[in-house]
N, CA, C and O atoms as a MOPAC input file, in Angstrom:
PM7 MOZYME 1SCF
protein

 N    -99.81600 1   115.57500 1   -64.84400 1
 C    -99.35000 1   116.92400 1   -64.58900 1
 C    -99.92700 1   117.46700 1   -63.29000 1
 O    -99.28300 1   118.26200 1   -62.60400 1
 N   -101.14500 1   117.03800 1   -62.94900 1
 C   -101.77600 1   117.49700 1   -61.72600 1
 C   -100.98200 1   117.05500 1   -60.49600 1
 O   -100.89100 1   117.80500 1   -59.52500 1
 N   -100.40800 1   115.85600 1   -60.52000 1
 C    -99.60200 1   115.36700 1   -59.40000 1
 C    -98.33500 1   116.20500 1   -59.27800 1
 O    -97.92800 1   116.56900 1   -58.17400 1
 N    -97.72400 1   116.50500 1   -60.39400 1
 C    -96.51500 1   117.33100 1   -60.41400 1
 C    -96.81300 1   118.72700 1   -59.87400 1
 O    -96.03800 1   119.27000 1   -59.08700 1
 N    -97.92200 1   119.30000 1   -60.29200 1
 C    -98.33100 1   120.62300 1   -59.80600 1
 C    -98.57600 1   120.59200 1   -58.29900 1
 O    -98.15100 1   121.49500 1   -57.57800 1
 N    -99.25900 1   119.55500 1   -57.82600 1
 C    -99.54200 1   119.43600 1   -56.39200 1
 C    -98.25300 1   119.27300 1   -55.59000 1
 O    -98.11200 1   119.84900 1   -54.51100 1
 N    -97.31900 1   118.49100 1   -56.11400 1
 C    -96.04200 1   118.30400 1   -55.42800 1
 C    -95.27600 1   119.62200 1   -55.37700 1
 O    -94.73000 1   119.98100 1   -54.33400 1
 N    -95.23200 1   120.34100 1   -56.49200 1
 C    -94.53300 1   121.61900 1   -56.54900 1
 C    -95.18800 1   122.63300 1   -55.61400 1
 O    -94.50500 1   123.38500 1   -54.92000 1
 N    -96.49900 1   122.64200 1   -55.60600 1
 C    -97.23600 1   123.58400 1   -54.77500 1
 C    -97.10100 1   123.24200 1   -53.29100 1
 O    -96.96900 1   124.14100 1   -52.46100 1
 N    -97.13200 1   121.97400 1   -52.95600 1
 C    -97.06200 1   121.56400 1   -51.55200 1
 C    -95.66900 1   121.61400 1   -50.95700 1
 O    -95.51300 1   121.83100 1   -49.75500 1
 N    -94.66200 1   121.41600 1   -51.78000 1
 C    -93.27800 1   121.40700 1   -51.28900 1
 C    -92.86500 1   122.75900 1   -50.72400 1
 O    -91.95700 1   122.83400 1   -49.89600 1
 N    -93.52300 1   123.82500 1   -51.16400 1
 C    -93.14800 1   125.15700 1   -50.67600 1
 C    -93.32300 1   125.28500 1   -49.17000 1
 O    -92.58300 1   126.02600 1   -48.52200 1
 N    -94.29500 1   124.57100 1   -48.60500 1
 C    -94.49400 1   124.63400 1   -47.15400 1
 C    -93.31200 1   124.01400 1   -46.41300 1
 O    -92.90400 1   124.50700 1   -45.36100 1
 N    -92.77400 1   122.94700 1   -46.95800 1
 C    -91.59400 1   122.32200 1   -46.35500 1
 C    -90.37700 1   123.22800 1   -46.50500 1
 O    -89.56200 1   123.32800 1   -45.58800 1
 N    -90.25100 1   123.88300 1   -47.64900 1
 C    -89.14600 1   124.83300 1   -47.86600 1
 C    -89.21500 1   125.94500 1   -46.81200 1
 O    -88.20400 1   126.27500 1   -46.19200 1
 N    -90.39400 1   126.51700 1   -46.61300 1
 C    -90.56100 1   127.60000 1   -45.63700 1
 C    -90.31700 1   127.09300 1   -44.21900 1
 O    -89.68400 1   127.78700 1   -43.42400 1
 N    -90.79900 1   125.91300 1   -43.89000 1
 C    -90.60900 1   125.35000 1   -42.55200 1
 C    -89.13300 1   125.13800 1   -42.24300 1
 O    -88.66900 1   125.49500 1   -41.16000 1
 N    -88.39600 1   124.56100 1   -43.18000 1
 C    -86.96200 1   124.33900 1   -42.97800 1
 C    -86.22800 1   125.68100 1   -42.92200 1
 O    -85.29600 1   125.84400 1   -42.13600 1
 N    -86.64300 1   126.63700 1   -43.75000 1
 C    -86.01900 1   127.97100 1   -43.72400 1
 C    -86.20500 1   128.62700 1   -42.36200 1
 O    -85.26200 1   129.20200 1   -41.81900 1
 N    -87.40100 1   128.55000 1   -41.80900 1
 C    -87.65100 1   129.14600 1   -40.49000 1
 C    -86.84500 1   128.45800 1   -39.39600 1
 O    -86.31600 1   129.11600 1   -38.50000 1
 N    -86.75200 1   127.13100 1   -39.47200 1
 C    -85.94200 1   126.39600 1   -38.49800 1
 C    -84.47300 1   126.78300 1   -38.61900 1
 O    -83.79100 1   126.96700 1   -37.61100 1
 N    -83.98700 1   126.90600 1   -39.85000 1
 C    -82.59100 1   127.28000 1   -40.07600 1
 C    -82.31600 1   128.69800 1   -39.57900 1
 O    -81.29200 1   128.94400 1   -38.94200 1
 N    -83.21700 1   129.62100 1   -39.86300 1
 C    -83.04400 1   131.00300 1   -39.40800 1
 C    -82.98000 1   131.05300 1   -37.89200 1
 O    -82.12100 1   131.72600 1   -37.32300 1
 N    -83.89100 1   130.33800 1   -37.23600 1
 C    -83.90300 1   130.32600 1   -35.77100 1
 C    -82.60000 1   129.73300 1   -35.21900 1
 O    -82.01400 1   130.28500 1   -34.28800 1
 N    -82.15400 1   128.62600 1   -35.78500 1
 C    -80.93900 1   127.97400 1   -35.29300 1
 C    -79.70500 1   128.83400 1   -35.55600 1
 O    -78.85900 1   128.99300 1   -34.67600 1
 N    -79.60100 1   129.38700 1   -36.76400 1
 C    -78.43300 1   130.20500 1   -37.10800 1
 C    -78.40700 1   131.48700 1   -36.26800 1
 O    -77.33800 1   131.89900 1   -35.81700 1
 N    -79.55600 1   132.12100 1   -36.05300 1
 C    -79.62300 1   133.33900 1   -35.23700 1
 C    -79.25700 1   133.02900 1   -33.79000 1
 O    -78.54500 1   133.80000 1   -33.14600 1
 N    -79.74500 1   131.90100 1   -33.28200 1
 C    -79.41100 1   131.49800 1   -31.90800 1
 C    -77.91000 1   131.23000 1   -31.78200 1
 O    -77.27700 1   131.66300 1   -30.81900 1
 N    -77.35500 1   130.53000 1   -32.73700 1
 C    -75.92100 1   130.24300 1   -32.71500 1
 C    -75.08500 1   131.50300 1   -32.80100 1
 O    -74.05100 1   131.61800 1   -32.14300 1
 N    -75.53500 1   132.45500 1   -33.61700 1
 C    -74.83000 1   133.73000 1   -33.74800 1
 C    -74.92600 1   134.53000 1   -32.44900 1
 O    -73.94600 1   135.13700 1   -32.01700 1
 N    -76.10300 1   134.53000 1   -31.83200 1
 C    -76.31100 1   135.29100 1   -30.59000 1
 C    -75.52100 1   134.71000 1   -29.42300 1
 O    -75.01200 1   135.45500 1   -28.58600 1
 N    -75.41600 1   133.39800 1   -29.36500 1
 C    -74.71400 1   132.75800 1   -28.24000 1
 C    -73.22400 1   132.60400 1   -28.50300 1
 O    -72.47600 1   132.19500 1   -27.61500 1
 N    -72.78700 1   132.92900 1   -29.71800 1
 C    -71.37600 1   132.85500 1   -30.11200 1
 C    -70.75900 1   131.47200 1   -29.90600 1
 O    -69.56500 1   131.34300 1   -29.63400 1
 N    -71.58900 1   130.44800 1   -30.03900 1
 C    -71.04800 1   129.10200 1   -29.92400 1
 C    -70.46500 1   128.67200 1   -31.27600 1
 O    -70.85500 1   129.21900 1   -32.30800 1
 N    -69.55400 1   127.71900 1   -31.29300 1
 C    -68.95800 1   127.29900 1   -32.57000 1
 C    -69.97600 1   126.55600 1   -33.44800 1
 O    -70.82800 1   125.81300 1   -32.96100 1
 N    -69.85200 1   126.78600 1   -34.74100 1
 C    -70.74800 1   126.12200 1   -35.69200 1
 C    -70.34700 1   124.66200 1   -35.81900 1
 O    -69.16900 1   124.34400 1   -35.98500 1
 N    -71.31400 1   123.79400 1   -35.74300 1
 C    -71.03300 1   122.36200 1   -35.83600 1
 C    -71.69800 1   121.73700 1   -37.04200 1
 O    -72.00600 1   122.40200 1   -38.03100 1
 N    -71.90600 1   120.45400 1   -36.93000 1
 C    -72.46900 1   119.66700 1   -38.02700 1
 C    -73.90800 1   120.08400 1   -38.36700 1
 O    -74.33700 1   119.96400 1   -39.51500 1
 N    -74.63600 1   120.56600 1   -37.38000 1
 C    -76.03400 1   120.94800 1   -37.60100 1
 C    -76.15600 1   122.09000 1   -38.60300 1
 O    -77.15000 1   122.17400 1   -39.32400 1
 N    -75.15400 1   122.97200 1   -38.65800 1
 C    -75.18300 1   124.07000 1   -39.62400 1
 C    -75.16000 1   123.50500 1   -41.04200 1
 O    -75.92300 1   123.93800 1   -41.90500 1
 N    -74.28200 1   122.54000 1   -41.27000 1
 C    -74.20900 1   121.92100 1   -42.59900 1
 C    -75.48300 1   121.14700 1   -42.92000 1
 O    -75.96200 1   121.18600 1   -44.05300 1
 N    -76.03100 1   120.45000 1   -41.94100 1
 C    -77.23400 1   119.65100 1   -42.17400 1
 C    -78.42300 1   120.54500 1   -42.51400 1
 O    -79.13700 1   120.29200 1   -43.48400 1
 N    -78.63300 1   121.59200 1   -41.71500 1
 C    -79.75700 1   122.50100 1   -41.99100 1
 C    -79.57700 1   123.22700 1   -43.31900 1
 O    -80.52800 1   123.35400 1   -44.09000 1
 N    -78.37200 1   123.70000 1   -43.58700 1
 C    -78.10500 1   124.37800 1   -44.85600 1
 C    -78.30800 1   123.45700 1   -46.04600 1
 O    -78.92100 1   123.84000 1   -47.04200 1
 N    -77.79200 1   122.24200 1   -45.93700 1
 C    -77.93600 1   121.26900 1   -47.02700 1
 C    -79.39000 1   120.85600 1   -47.23400 1
 O    -79.82800 1   120.65700 1   -48.36700 1
 N    -80.12600 1   120.72900 1   -46.15200 1
 C    -81.54300 1   120.38400 1   -46.26000 1
 C    -82.30400 1   121.48800 1   -46.97800 1
 O    -83.10900 1   121.22100 1   -47.87100 1
 N    -82.04300 1   122.73100 1   -46.58100 1
 C    -82.72800 1   123.85500 1   -47.21800 1
 C    -82.40200 1   123.92200 1   -48.71000 1
 O    -83.30100 1   124.01700 1   -49.54500 1
 N    -81.11600 1   123.87200 1   -49.03500 1
 C    -80.73100 1   123.99800 1   -50.43900 1
 C    -81.21600 1   122.79200 1   -51.24900 1
 O    -81.56000 1   122.94400 1   -52.42200 1
 N    -81.25000 1   121.61800 1   -50.65900 1
 C    -81.76100 1   120.43900 1   -51.35500 1
 C    -83.23900 1   120.56200 1   -51.67400 1
 O    -83.68300 1   120.18000 1   -52.75700 1
 N    -84.00400 1   121.10000 1   -50.72400 1
 C    -85.43600 1   121.29700 1   -50.96800 1
 C    -85.67800 1   122.36200 1   -52.03900 1
 O    -86.57800 1   122.22100 1   -52.86700 1
 N    -84.87600 1   123.42400 1   -52.02100 1
 C    -84.99000 1   124.46300 1   -53.04700 1
 C    -84.66000 1   123.86900 1   -54.41900 1
 O    -85.34900 1   124.14300 1   -55.40200 1
 N    -83.61000 1   123.05900 1   -54.47700 1
 C    -83.24600 1   122.41500 1   -55.74700 1
 C    -84.35800 1   121.49400 1   -56.24600 1
 O    -84.66900 1   121.48200 1   -57.43700 1
 N    -84.94800 1   120.73200 1   -55.34400 1
 C    -86.05000 1   119.84800 1   -55.72900 1
 C    -87.23900 1   120.66700 1   -56.22900 1
 O    -87.89500 1   120.28900 1   -57.19900 1
 N    -87.51000 1   121.77700 1   -55.56900 1
 C    -88.60800 1   122.65600 1   -55.99000 1
 C    -88.35900 1   123.18100 1   -57.40800 1
 O    -89.27600 1   123.23000 1   -58.22800 1
 N    -87.11500 1   123.57200 1   -57.68700 1
 C    -86.77000 1   124.06100 1   -59.02500 1
 C    -86.91100 1   122.94300 1   -60.05400 1
 O    -87.43400 1   123.16200 1   -61.14600 1
 N    -86.45000 1   121.76400 1   -59.70800 1
 C    -86.56400 1   120.62800 1   -60.62400 1
 C    -88.02100 1   120.34600 1   -60.97200 1
 O    -88.35100 1   120.15300 1   -62.14200 1
 N    -88.88900 1   120.32000 1   -59.97500 1
 C    -90.31000 1   120.08200 1   -60.23100 1
 C    -90.90400 1   121.19200 1   -61.10900 1
 O    -91.69000 1   120.91800 1   -62.01600 1
 N    -90.52500 1   122.43100 1   -60.83500 1
 C    -91.01700 1   123.55100 1   -61.64000 1
 C    -90.55200 1   123.47400 1   -63.08600 1
 O    -91.33400 1   123.70300 1   -64.00900 1
 N    -89.28400 1   123.15500 1   -63.28200 1
 C    -88.76100 1   123.04400 1   -64.64800 1
 C    -89.38700 1   121.86500 1   -65.39100 1
 O    -89.59600 1   121.93700 1   -66.60100 1
 N    -89.68500 1   120.78200 1   -64.67400 1
 C    -90.39000 1   119.66100 1   -65.30000 1
 C    -91.77600 1   120.09500 1   -65.78700 1
 O    -92.21100 1   119.70900 1   -66.87300 1
 N    -92.45900 1   120.89500 1   -64.97700 1
 C    -93.77900 1   121.37100 1   -65.39400 1
 C    -93.67200 1   122.23600 1   -66.64200 1
 O    -94.48800 1   122.12100 1   -67.55700 1
 N    -92.65400 1   123.11100 1   -66.67700 1
 C    -92.45800 1   123.95300 1   -67.86200 1
 C    -92.13600 1   123.08400 1   -69.07400 1
 O    -92.66400 1   123.31600 1   -70.16200 1
 N    -91.27500 1   122.08700 1   -68.89200 1
 C    -90.89600 1   121.19900 1   -69.99700 1
 C    -92.09300 1   120.40900 1   -70.51600 1
 O    -92.14400 1   120.05400 1   -71.69400 1
 N    -93.04400 1   120.13600 1   -69.64600 1
 C    -94.23100 1   119.38600 1   -70.04900 1
 C    -95.35200 1   120.28800 1   -70.56000 1
 O    -96.46500 1   119.81900 1   -70.80100 1
 N    -95.06500 1   121.58200 1   -70.72800 1
 C    -96.03700 1   122.46200 1   -71.36900 1
 C    -96.74100 1   123.44900 1   -70.47400 1
 O    -97.56100 1   124.22800 1   -70.96100 1
 N    -96.46100 1   123.45200 1   -69.20000 1
 C    -97.11300 1   124.40400 1   -68.28100 1
 C    -96.29600 1   125.69400 1   -68.24900 1
 O    -95.46700 1   125.87800 1   -67.35800 1
 N    -96.52100 1   126.57900 1   -69.20600 1
 C    -95.75700 1   127.82700 1   -69.28200 1
 C    -96.66200 1   128.97800 1   -69.66000 1
 O    -97.53300 1   128.85100 1   -70.52000 1
 N    -96.44400 1   130.10500 1   -69.00300 1
 C    -97.07400 1   131.36400 1   -69.37800 1
 C    -96.06600 1   132.47000 1   -69.07500 1
 O    -95.18500 1   132.27500 1   -68.23800 1
 N    -96.17100 1   133.61800 1   -69.72900 1
 C    -95.11400 1   134.63700 1   -69.67000 1
 C    -94.70200 1   135.08000 1   -68.26700 1
 O    -93.52700 1   135.37800 1   -68.05500 1
 N    -95.60700 1   135.13500 1   -67.31600 1
 C    -95.25400 1   135.57400 1   -65.95600 1
 C    -94.25600 1   134.62200 1   -65.30400 1
 O    -93.58800 1   134.99500 1   -64.34000 1
 N    -94.14800 1   133.40900 1   -65.81100 1
 C    -93.21400 1   132.43900 1   -65.22600 1
 C    -91.75700 1   132.81000 1   -65.46200 1
 O    -90.87900 1   132.30600 1   -64.76300 1
 N    -91.48000 1   133.67500 1   -66.42600 1
 C    -90.08700 1   134.04100 1   -66.69200 1
 C    -89.46900 1   134.67300 1   -65.45000 1
 O    -88.38600 1   134.26500 1   -65.02700 1
 N    -90.13300 1   135.65500 1   -64.86200 1
 C    -89.63700 1   136.29200 1   -63.64000 1
 C    -89.56100 1   135.31000 1   -62.49200 1
 O    -88.62000 1   135.34400 1   -61.70000 1
 N    -90.54500 1   134.44000 1   -62.39900 1
 C    -90.59400 1   133.42100 1   -61.35000 1
 C    -89.37900 1   132.49500 1   -61.44900 1
 O    -88.70000 1   132.24100 1   -60.45400 1
 N    -89.12000 1   132.00500 1   -62.63500 1
 C    -88.00200 1   131.07300 1   -62.84600 1
 C    -86.66600 1   131.75700 1   -62.57300 1
 O    -85.79900 1   131.18500 1   -61.91400 1
 N    -86.49800 1   132.96900 1   -63.07400 1
 C    -85.23100 1   133.68700 1   -62.88300 1
 C    -84.95800 1   133.90300 1   -61.39700 1
 O    -83.84500 1   133.65600 1   -60.93300 1
 N    -85.95100 1   134.35700 1   -60.65200 1
 C    -85.74600 1   134.61500 1   -59.22700 1
 C    -85.51200 1   133.33100 1   -58.43600 1
 O    -84.71900 1   133.32300 1   -57.49400 1
 N    -86.18600 1   132.25500 1   -58.80400 1
 C    -85.99300 1   130.99300 1   -58.08700 1
 C    -84.60100 1   130.42000 1   -58.34400 1
 O    -83.95200 1   129.93400 1   -57.41700 1
 N    -84.13900 1   130.47200 1   -59.58800 1
 C    -82.79600 1   129.98300 1   -59.89700 1
 C    -81.74700 1   130.87400 1   -59.22200 1
 O    -80.73300 1   130.37900 1   -58.73100 1
 N    -81.99100 1   132.17800 1   -59.19900 1
 C    -81.09300 1   133.10200 1   -58.50200 1
 C    -81.05400 1   132.78300 1   -57.00700 1
 O    -79.98500 1   132.81100 1   -56.39600 1
 N    -82.20300 1   132.48300 1   -56.41800 1
 C    -82.25700 1   132.11700 1   -54.99600 1
 C    -81.40500 1   130.87700 1   -54.73200 1
 O    -80.63600 1   130.84000 1   -53.77200 1
 N    -81.54000 1   129.88100 1   -55.57100 1
 C    -80.74900 1   128.65800 1   -55.39700 1
 C    -79.26100 1   128.95800 1   -55.55400 1
 O    -78.44100 1   128.43800 1   -54.79800 1
 N    -78.91000 1   129.78700 1   -56.52200 1
 C    -77.50700 1   130.13500 1   -56.74100 1
 C    -76.90100 1   130.86600 1   -55.55400 1
 O    -75.77900 1   130.57500 1   -55.13900 1
 N    -77.65000 1   131.81300 1   -55.01200 1
 C    -77.17000 1   132.57100 1   -53.84900 1
 C    -76.97200 1   131.64600 1   -52.65400 1
 O    -75.94200 1   131.70400 1   -51.98200 1
 N    -77.95400 1   130.79600 1   -52.39400 1
 C    -77.86900 1   129.90100 1   -51.24200 1
 C    -76.70300 1   128.92500 1   -51.40900 1
 O    -75.92600 1   128.72200 1   -50.47600 1
 N    -76.58100 1   128.32900 1   -52.58200 1
 C    -75.46300 1   127.41500 1   -52.83700 1
 C    -74.12500 1   128.11700 1   -52.61400 1
 O    -73.25400 1   127.60000 1   -51.91400 1
 N    -73.97000 1   129.28600 1   -53.20600 1
 C    -72.69800 1   130.01000 1   -53.14200 1
 C    -72.31600 1   130.35500 1   -51.70400 1
 O    -71.19100 1   130.09300 1   -51.27900 1
 N    -73.24500 1   130.93800 1   -50.96200 1
 C    -72.92300 1   131.35500 1   -49.59800 1
 C    -72.65500 1   130.17100 1   -48.67700 1
 O    -71.79200 1   130.25100 1   -47.80300 1
 N    -73.38100 1   129.07700 1   -48.86000 1
 C    -73.14100 1   127.90300 1   -48.01000 1
 C    -71.80500 1   127.24300 1   -48.33100 1
 O    -71.12200 1   126.75400 1   -47.43100 1
 N    -71.43000 1   127.22500 1   -49.60400 1
 C    -70.12400 1   126.67300 1   -49.98500 1
 C    -69.00600 1   127.56000 1   -49.44800 1
 O    -68.00300 1   127.05900 1   -48.93900 1
 N    -69.17800 1   128.87700 1   -49.55900 1
 C    -68.17400 1   129.79000 1   -49.01200 1
 C    -68.00400 1   129.57900 1   -47.51000 1
 O    -66.88100 1   129.59900 1   -47.00400 1
 N    -69.09800 1   129.38000 1   -46.80300 1
 C    -69.01200 1   129.14400 1   -45.35600 1
 C    -68.28500 1   127.83500 1   -45.06000 1
 O    -67.46000 1   127.76500 1   -44.14900 1
 N    -68.59400 1   126.81000 1   -45.83100 1
 C    -67.97900 1   125.50100 1   -45.61100 1
 C    -66.46900 1   125.54800 1   -45.84800 1
 O    -65.71700 1   124.83900 1   -45.17800 1
 N    -66.01900 1   126.37600 1   -46.79400 1
 C    -64.59900 1   126.44000 1   -47.13600 1
 C    -63.79800 1   127.34700 1   -46.20300 1
 O    -62.57200 1   127.39500 1   -46.29800 1
 N    -64.46700 1   128.05900 1   -45.31100 1
 C    -63.76000 1   128.90800 1   -44.36300 1
 C    -62.97300 1   128.05300 1   -43.37200 1
 O    -63.31800 1   126.90200 1   -43.10300 1
 N    -61.91400 1   128.64500 1   -42.84100 1
 C    -61.11400 1   127.93500 1   -41.83400 1
 C    -61.97000 1   127.58800 1   -40.62500 1
 O    -61.87500 1   126.48500 1   -40.08500 1
 N    -62.80700 1   128.53200 1   -40.20100 1
 C    -63.74600 1   128.27300 1   -39.11100 1
 C    -65.14500 1   128.68200 1   -39.56800 1
 O    -65.50700 1   129.85500 1   -39.47900 1
 N    -65.93200 1   127.72300 1   -40.05600 1
 C    -67.29700 1   128.04900 1   -40.49800 1
 C    -68.08900 1   128.67500 1   -39.35500 1
 O    -67.89300 1   128.33900 1   -38.18700 1
 N    -68.97700 1   129.58200 1   -39.71000 1
 C    -69.77000 1   130.25400 1   -38.68900 1
 C    -71.25400 1   130.19300 1   -38.99000 1
 O    -71.71900 1   129.36400 1   -39.77200 1
 N    -71.97500 1   131.08000 1   -38.35600 1
 C    -73.42500 1   131.14000 1   -38.51700 1
 C    -73.87000 1   132.29000 1   -39.40900 1
 O    -74.99000 1   132.27700 1   -39.91900 1
 N    -73.00100 1   133.29200 1   -39.60600 1
 C    -73.40500 1   134.49100 1   -40.33400 1
 C    -73.73900 1   134.20700 1   -41.79400 1
 O    -74.82600 1   134.55700 1   -42.25300 1
 N    -72.82700 1   133.58100 1   -42.52900 1
 C    -73.09400 1   133.30500 1   -43.95300 1
 C    -74.31000 1   132.39600 1   -44.15900 1
 O    -75.12200 1   132.67300 1   -45.04100 1
 N    -74.46400 1   131.32200 1   -43.37800 1
 C    -75.68300 1   130.52100 1   -43.56000 1
 C    -76.96000 1   131.30500 1   -43.25800 1
 O    -77.97400 1   131.13100 1   -43.93500 1
 N    -76.90900 1   132.16600 1   -42.24400 1
 C    -78.08300 1   132.97800 1   -41.92000 1
 C    -78.41100 1   133.92500 1   -43.06700 1
 O    -79.56900 1   134.04300 1   -43.46800 1
 N    -77.39700 1   134.59600 1   -43.59200 1
 C    -77.59600 1   135.50000 1   -44.73400 1
 C    -78.08800 1   134.70900 1   -45.94800 1
 O    -78.95900 1   135.17500 1   -46.68200 1
 N    -77.53300 1   133.51500 1   -46.15900 1
 C    -77.93200 1   132.68500 1   -47.30000 1
 C    -79.42000 1   132.35700 1   -47.24900 1
 O    -80.12600 1   132.50600 1   -48.24500 1
 N    -79.89000 1   131.91400 1   -46.09900 1
 C    -81.29800 1   131.52200 1   -45.98800 1
 C    -82.20400 1   132.75000 1   -46.06800 1
 O    -83.25700 1   132.69800 1   -46.70400 1
 N    -81.80800 1   133.85000 1   -45.43300 1
 C    -82.63000 1   135.06300 1   -45.48700 1
 C    -82.72900 1   135.60800 1   -46.91700 1
 O    -83.81600 1   135.95400 1   -47.38000 1
 N    -81.58400 1   135.68200 1   -47.61600 1
 C    -81.60700 1   136.14400 1   -49.00800 1
 C    -82.37800 1   135.17100 1   -49.90300 1
 O    -83.14900 1   135.58300 1   -50.76900 1
 N    -82.15600 1   133.87900 1   -49.67700 1
 C    -82.88000 1   132.87000 1   -50.45300 1
 C    -84.37800 1   132.99300 1   -50.26500 1
 O    -85.13900 1   132.93900 1   -51.23100 1
 N    -84.80100 1   133.15900 1   -49.02000 1
 C    -86.22700 1   133.29200 1   -48.73500 1
 C    -86.80100 1   134.57200 1   -49.34300 1
 O    -87.92800 1   134.56800 1   -49.83900 1
 N    -86.03200 1   135.67100 1   -49.30900 1
 C    -86.48900 1   136.92900 1   -49.91800 1
 C    -86.64000 1   136.77100 1   -51.43200 1
 O    -87.61800 1   137.24500 1   -52.01100 1
 N    -85.68300 1   136.11000 1   -52.07100 1
 C    -85.77000 1   135.88800 1   -53.51400 1
 C    -86.91500 1   134.93900 1   -53.86200 1
 O    -87.58700 1   135.12100 1   -54.87700 1
 N    -87.13600 1   133.94300 1   -53.03200 1
 C    -88.25800 1   133.01900 1   -53.23700 1
 C    -89.58200 1   133.78800 1   -53.13700 1
 O    -90.48400 1   133.59800 1   -53.95300 1
 N    -89.68500 1   134.65100 1   -52.13400 1
 C    -90.88900 1   135.45500 1   -51.98500 1
 C    -91.09500 1   136.32200 1   -53.22800 1
 O    -92.21200 1   136.43800 1   -53.73000 1
 N    -90.01200 1   136.92900 1   -53.72000 1
 C    -90.11300 1   137.72900 1   -54.94500 1
 C    -90.53200 1   136.89300 1   -56.14200 1
 O    -91.30700 1   137.35300 1   -56.98100 1
 N    -90.02400 1   135.66200 1   -56.22800 1
 C    -90.40800 1   134.77400 1   -57.31600 1
 C    -91.86900 1   134.38800 1   -57.26700 1
 O    -92.52500 1   134.25900 1   -58.30000 1
 N    -92.37300 1   134.20500 1   -56.06200 1
 C    -93.79300 1   133.88100 1   -55.90900 1
 C    -94.64200 1   135.10600 1   -56.26100 1
 O    -95.69900 1   134.98500 1   -56.88100 1
 N    -94.16600 1   136.28000 1   -55.85800 1
 C    -94.89000 1   137.51900 1   -56.19200 1
 C    -94.90500 1   137.76400 1   -57.69600 1
 O    -95.83000 1   138.39100 1   -58.21200 1
 N    -93.88400 1   137.27300 1   -58.40700 1
 C    -93.82200 1   137.46000 1   -59.86300 1
 C    -94.98100 1   136.77500 1   -60.57800 1
 O    -95.36300 1   137.18200 1   -61.67500 1
 N    -95.53600 1   135.74400 1   -59.96500 1
 C    -96.70100 1   135.08400 1   -60.56800 1
 C    -97.98800 1   135.49400 1   -59.85200 1
 O    -99.01000 1   134.81400 1   -59.94000 1
 N    -97.91500 1   136.61400 1   -59.14800 1
 C    -99.05500 1   137.21500 1   -58.44900 1
 C    -99.74900 1   136.27100 1   -57.47000 1
 O   -100.97100 1   136.11700 1   -57.46700 1
 N    -98.92500 1   135.65700 1   -56.65200 1
 C    -99.47500 1   134.81600 1   -55.58500 1
 C    -98.80000 1   135.18600 1   -54.28300 1
 O    -97.71500 1   135.76700 1   -54.28100 1
 N    -99.43400 1   134.85600 1   -53.18900 1
 C    -98.83400 1   135.01000 1   -51.87700 1
 C    -98.14000 1   133.71400 1   -51.50800 1
 O    -98.36000 1   132.68100 1   -52.14200 1
 N    -97.31100 1   133.76600 1   -50.49400 1
 C    -96.54200 1   132.59300 1   -50.09200 1
 C    -97.45300 1   131.42300 1   -49.72800 1
 O    -97.12900 1   130.27100 1   -50.01700 1
 N    -98.58100 1   131.71000 1   -49.10200 1
 C    -99.46800 1   130.63500 1   -48.67400 1
 C   -100.77200 1   130.60000 1   -49.47200 1
 O   -101.73800 1   129.95800 1   -49.06000 1
 N   -100.79600 1   131.28000 1   -50.59600 1
 C   -101.97600 1   131.28600 1   -51.45900 1
 C   -101.81600 1   130.21100 1   -52.52000 1
 O   -100.74000 1   130.05700 1   -53.09800 1
 N   -102.85900 1   129.48400 1   -52.77000 1
 C   -102.80300 1   128.44000 1   -53.77500 1
 C   -103.99900 1   128.57500 1   -54.70700 1
 O   -105.06500 1   129.04900 1   -54.31400 1
 N   -103.80200 1   128.15500 1   -55.93100 1
 C   -104.91100 1   128.11800 1   -56.87100 1
 C   -105.01500 1   126.69500 1   -57.39500 1
 O   -104.00800 1   125.99300 1   -57.47800 1
 N   -106.21200 1   126.26300 1   -57.74800 1
 C   -106.34600 1   124.91200 1   -58.29100 1
 C   -105.64600 1   124.80200 1   -59.63000 1
 O   -105.49100 1   125.78900 1   -60.34800 1
 N   -105.23000 1   123.60300 1   -59.95400 1
 C   -104.56000 1   123.36100 1   -61.23100 1
 C   -105.58500 1   123.30200 1   -62.34200 1
 O   -106.54500 1   122.53400 1   -62.27900 1
 N   -105.37700 1   124.11500 1   -63.35600 1
 C   -106.18800 1   124.05900 1   -64.57100 1
 C   -105.22600 1   123.93600 1   -65.73800 1
 O   -104.29700 1   124.73500 1   -65.85200 1
 N   -105.42400 1   122.96700 1   -66.59700 1
 C   -104.55300 1   122.88200 1   -67.76900 1
 C   -104.67600 1   124.14900 1   -68.60900 1
 O   -105.76300 1   124.70400 1   -68.76700 1
 N   -103.55700 1   124.59000 1   -69.13500 1
 C   -103.56300 1   125.75500 1   -70.00300 1
 C   -104.18700 1   125.37900 1   -71.34700 1
 O   -103.99300 1   124.26700 1   -71.83600 1
 N   -104.94700 1   126.32500 1   -71.94900 1
 C   -105.54300 1   126.00800 1   -73.25900 1
 C   -104.44000 1   125.80700 1   -74.30900 1
 O   -103.41100 1   126.48300 1   -74.29600 1
 N   -104.68400 1   124.88000 1   -75.19200 1
 C   -103.69500 1   124.57100 1   -76.22900 1
 C   -103.90400 1   125.40500 1   -77.45000 1
 O   -103.16000 1   125.27500 1   -78.42100 1

């Protein structure tokens, strides 16, 4: 369980790093009014894939017994973040001419919901606590 906790805890840095890269790229593309290309799909898919992996690791920890009541808000906000990001990126992909606005909004909203989910368990984005098994 300690390995799973460490993976879940460490993956958040990659999620934030990809989110920041995506925000910068989408904002630059929006500002320069250039057409959205393959990189928009790659960055969006990378971000949403990492969020999905983060949720999977978290749900595995809950399934293996790592649960306390504050996690309810955390889980709800994280699943909502994934849903919002998935929905907006799919909507952008299905447009006649995909752009930068929906992916930018998707990542910004996703990151805001992720931050709220982390706050639900009373932690900061870059704050970590050591893993301690919950008493049985």
